[in-house]
C-alpha positions in Angstrom: 0.0 0.0 0.0 1.4 3.4 -1.0 1.9 6.0 1.7 0.6 9.6 1.3 3.0 12.5 0.7 1.5 14.5 3.5 2.9 17.0 6.0 5.9 16.0 8.1 5.3 15.8 11.9 7.2 19.0 12.5 5.4 21.1 9.9 3.0 22.5 12.5 5.7 25.1 13.0 4.7 26.7 9.7 1.3 27.6 11.4 3.0 29.5 14.2 2.8 33.3 13.4 5.8 34.2 15.5 8.0 31.5 13.9 6.8 32.5 10.4 7.6 36.1 11.0 11.1 35.2 12.1 11.5 32.8 9.1 10.5 35.6 6.7 13.1 37.9 8.2 15.7 35.1 7.7 14.6 34.7 4.0 15.0 38.5 3.5 18.5 38.4 5.1 19.7 35.4 3.1 18.3 36.9 -0.2 20.3 40.1 0.6 23.5 38.1 1.1 23.0 36.0 -2.1 22.4 39.1 -4.2 25.8 40.3 -3.0 27.7 37.2 -4.0 27.9 35.3 -0.8 28.2 31.6 -0.9 24.7 30.0 -0.6 26.0 27.3 1.8 28.0 29.7 4.1 25.3 32.4 4.1 22.5 29.9 4.7 24.4 28.5 7.8 25.1 32.0 9.0 21.4 33.1 8.8 20.1 29.8 10.1 22.3 30.1 13.2 21.4 33.7 13.7 17.7 32.9 13.8 18.1 29.6 15.5 16.1 27.8 12.8 15.3 24.1 12.9 16.4 21.7 10.1 13.0 21.9 8.5 13.0 25.7 8.6 16.5 25.8 7.1 15.3 23.7 4.2 12.4 26.1 3.7 14.9 29.0 3.9 17.1 27.5 1.2 14.1 27.0 -1.1 12.6 30.5 -0.5 15.6 32.9 -0.7 16.5 34.5 -4.0 19.7 36.0 -5.5 18.2 37.6 -8.6 16.0 40.6 -9.2 14.3 39.2 -12.2 13.8 35.9 -14.0 13.0 36.5 -17.7 11.6 33.9 -20.2 8.3 33.2 -18.4 5.4 32.5 -20.8 1.7 33.2 -20.2 -0.9 30.4 -20.3 -2.2 31.6 -23.7 1.3 31.3 -25.1 1.6 27.5 -24.7 -0.8 26.5 -27.5 0.8 24.2 -30.0 4.1 24.3 -28.1 6.4 21.5 -27.1 7.3 21.4 -23.4 10.2 19.7 -21.6 9.1 18.6 -18.1 11.4 18.3 -15.1 9.7 15.1 -14.1 10.5 14.6 -10.4 10.4 18.4 -9.7 6.8 18.6 -11.1 5.4 15.4 -9.8 6.7 15.6 -6.2 5.3 19.1 -5.9 1.9 18.1 -7.1 1.9 15.0 -4.9 2.7 17.2 -1.9 -0.2 19.6 -2.8 -2.6 16.7 -3.3 -1.5 15.0 -0.1 -1.9 18.1 2.1 1.8 18.7 2.6 3.3 22.2 2.9 4.4 24.1 -0.2 6.8 27.1 0.2 6.3 30.2 -2.0 9.7 31.9 -2.3 10.8 35.4 -3.0 10.6 34.7 -6.7 7.0 33.6 -6.4 7.6 30.0 -7.3 6.1 27.1 -5.3 8.5 24.4 -4.0 8.0 21.3 -1.8 10.1 20.3 1.1 10.4 16.6 0.1 14.0 15.3 0.4 14.5 12.9 -2.4 18.2 12.0 -2.5 18.6 9.2 -5.1 15.5 7.4 -3.8 11.9 8.0 -4.9 8.9 5.9 -3.8 5.6 6.1 -5.6 2.9 7.6 -3.3 -0.8 7.4 -3.0 -1.0 10.7 -5.0 1.4 9.7 -7.8 -1.2 8.5 -10.3 -3.5 11.5 -9.7 -0.5 13.9 -10.0 0.5 12.5 -13.4 -3.1 12.6 -14.7 -3.6 16.2 -13.4 -0.4 17.4 -15.1 -1.3 15.8 -18.4 -4.9 17.1 -18.3 -3.5 20.5 -17.5 -1.2 20.4 -20.5 -4.1 19.3 -22.7 -6.2 22.2 -21.4 -3.4 24.6 -22.3 -3.2 23.3 -25.8 0.3 21.9 -25.5 1.2 19.9 -28.6 3.6 17.5 -27.1 5.4 17.0 -23.7 8.8 15.4 -23.2 9.3 14.2 -19.6 12.8 13.7 -18.2 13.5 11.8 -15.0 16.9 11.4 -13.3 18.1 7.9 -14.2 20.1 7.4 -10.9 17.0 8.0 -8.8 15.1 4.8 -8.0 11.8 4.1 -9.9 12.6 6.7 -12.6 12.0 4.2 -15.3 8.7 3.1 -13.7 7.5 6.7 -13.5 8.4 7.3 -17.2 6.4 4.3 -18.2 3.5 5.4 -16.1 3.5 8.9 -17.7 3.4 7.4 -21.2 0.7 4.9 -20.4 -1.5 7.7 -18.8 -0.8 9.9 -21.8 -2.1 7.1 -24.2 -5.2 6.7 -22.0 -6.0 10.4 -22.1 -5.0 10.8 -25.8 -2.2 13.2 -24.9 1.1 13.1 -26.8 3.6 12.5 -24.0 7.1 11.0 -24.2 9.0 10.1 -21.0 12.4 8.7 -20.3 14.9 8.2 -17.5 18.2 10.0 -18.5 21.4 11.2 -17.0 22.1 15.0 -16.8 18.4 16.1 -16.6 19.4 19.7 -15.7 21.6 20.0 -18.8 19.0 18.5 -21.0 16.4 21.0 -19.7 18.7 24.0 -20.2 19.1 22.9 -23.8 15.4 22.3 -24.4 14.1 23.6 -27.8 10.6 24.1 -26.3 9.2 25.5 -23.0 10.7 24.2 -19.7 8.4 23.2 -16.9 10.4 23.4 -13.7 10.8 25.4 -10.5 14.6 24.7 -10.3 16.2 28.2 -10.0 19.4 27.0 -11.7 17.4 26.0 -14.8 15.1 29.1 -14.8 18.2 31.4 -14.5 19.8 29.9 -17.6 20.2 32.3 -20.5 17.6 31.9 -23.2 15.3 29.4 -21.3 11.6 29.9 -21.8 9.5 28.5 -19.0 6.0 28.1 -17.6 4.7 27.6 -14.1 2.4 24.6 -14.5 2.2 24.0 -10.8 0.8 27.5 -10.1 -1.8 27.0 -12.9 -2.9 23.6 -11.6 -3.1 24.6 -8.0 -5.2 27.7 -8.9 -7.5 25.6 -11.1 -7.7 22.2 -9.4 -6.2 22.3 -5.9 -7.3 25.7 -4.4 -7.0 24.4 -0.8 -3.3 23.4 -1.1 -1.3 24.4 1.9 0.9 27.3 0.8 3.3 29.1 3.1 4.4 32.4 1.6 7.9 33.2 2.8 8.3 36.0 0.3 5.7 38.0 2.1 7.3 40.5 4.5 4.3 40.8 6.9 
């Protein structure tokens, strides 16, 4: 039986107004340091120690801080019609699984939504996996995308299984979707001839990359009750 990708036991801290206020201050400080060229690792440790953040809060901090004033290349929903998209498979699905399972999503200074799942070479299918794949493919269909090419990191467990599941679901829905497990996913996405679907800052910051925020679209349209903690809000 598959487990849910729900909230972690310690995620109650994200409902504490005082802790959230302190965490937002930490995000602001770290963003300031990153924009001035400080090492992300050293600056993150410095800020985390200053605010006495827990491990979970430090993870949220690293996902929320931002070192750039703008991120060009974003397309609108009406610009995806007849386009080919390159999908950062794990990045997209784990975020959607988290939203569907009631887990916490962090909105960073750049406005992007990111999950706090720690997948280091090991991925396990969850109770929400099938629904997340179907939701993503239906969303692409609604947006008029001509074809999607999903990329999963080959070294991560179950990447081939996920790729097969995406393709079989695509056939069921009548959506043109190709999926594969490959090495060097980030490099492949940066070189994509189409539109990239990812929240990975390293990819979105790459010169010439066109991208679209499918997660934001799907949550607004299909998962309005998703648990979102906005750490870019200075309140």
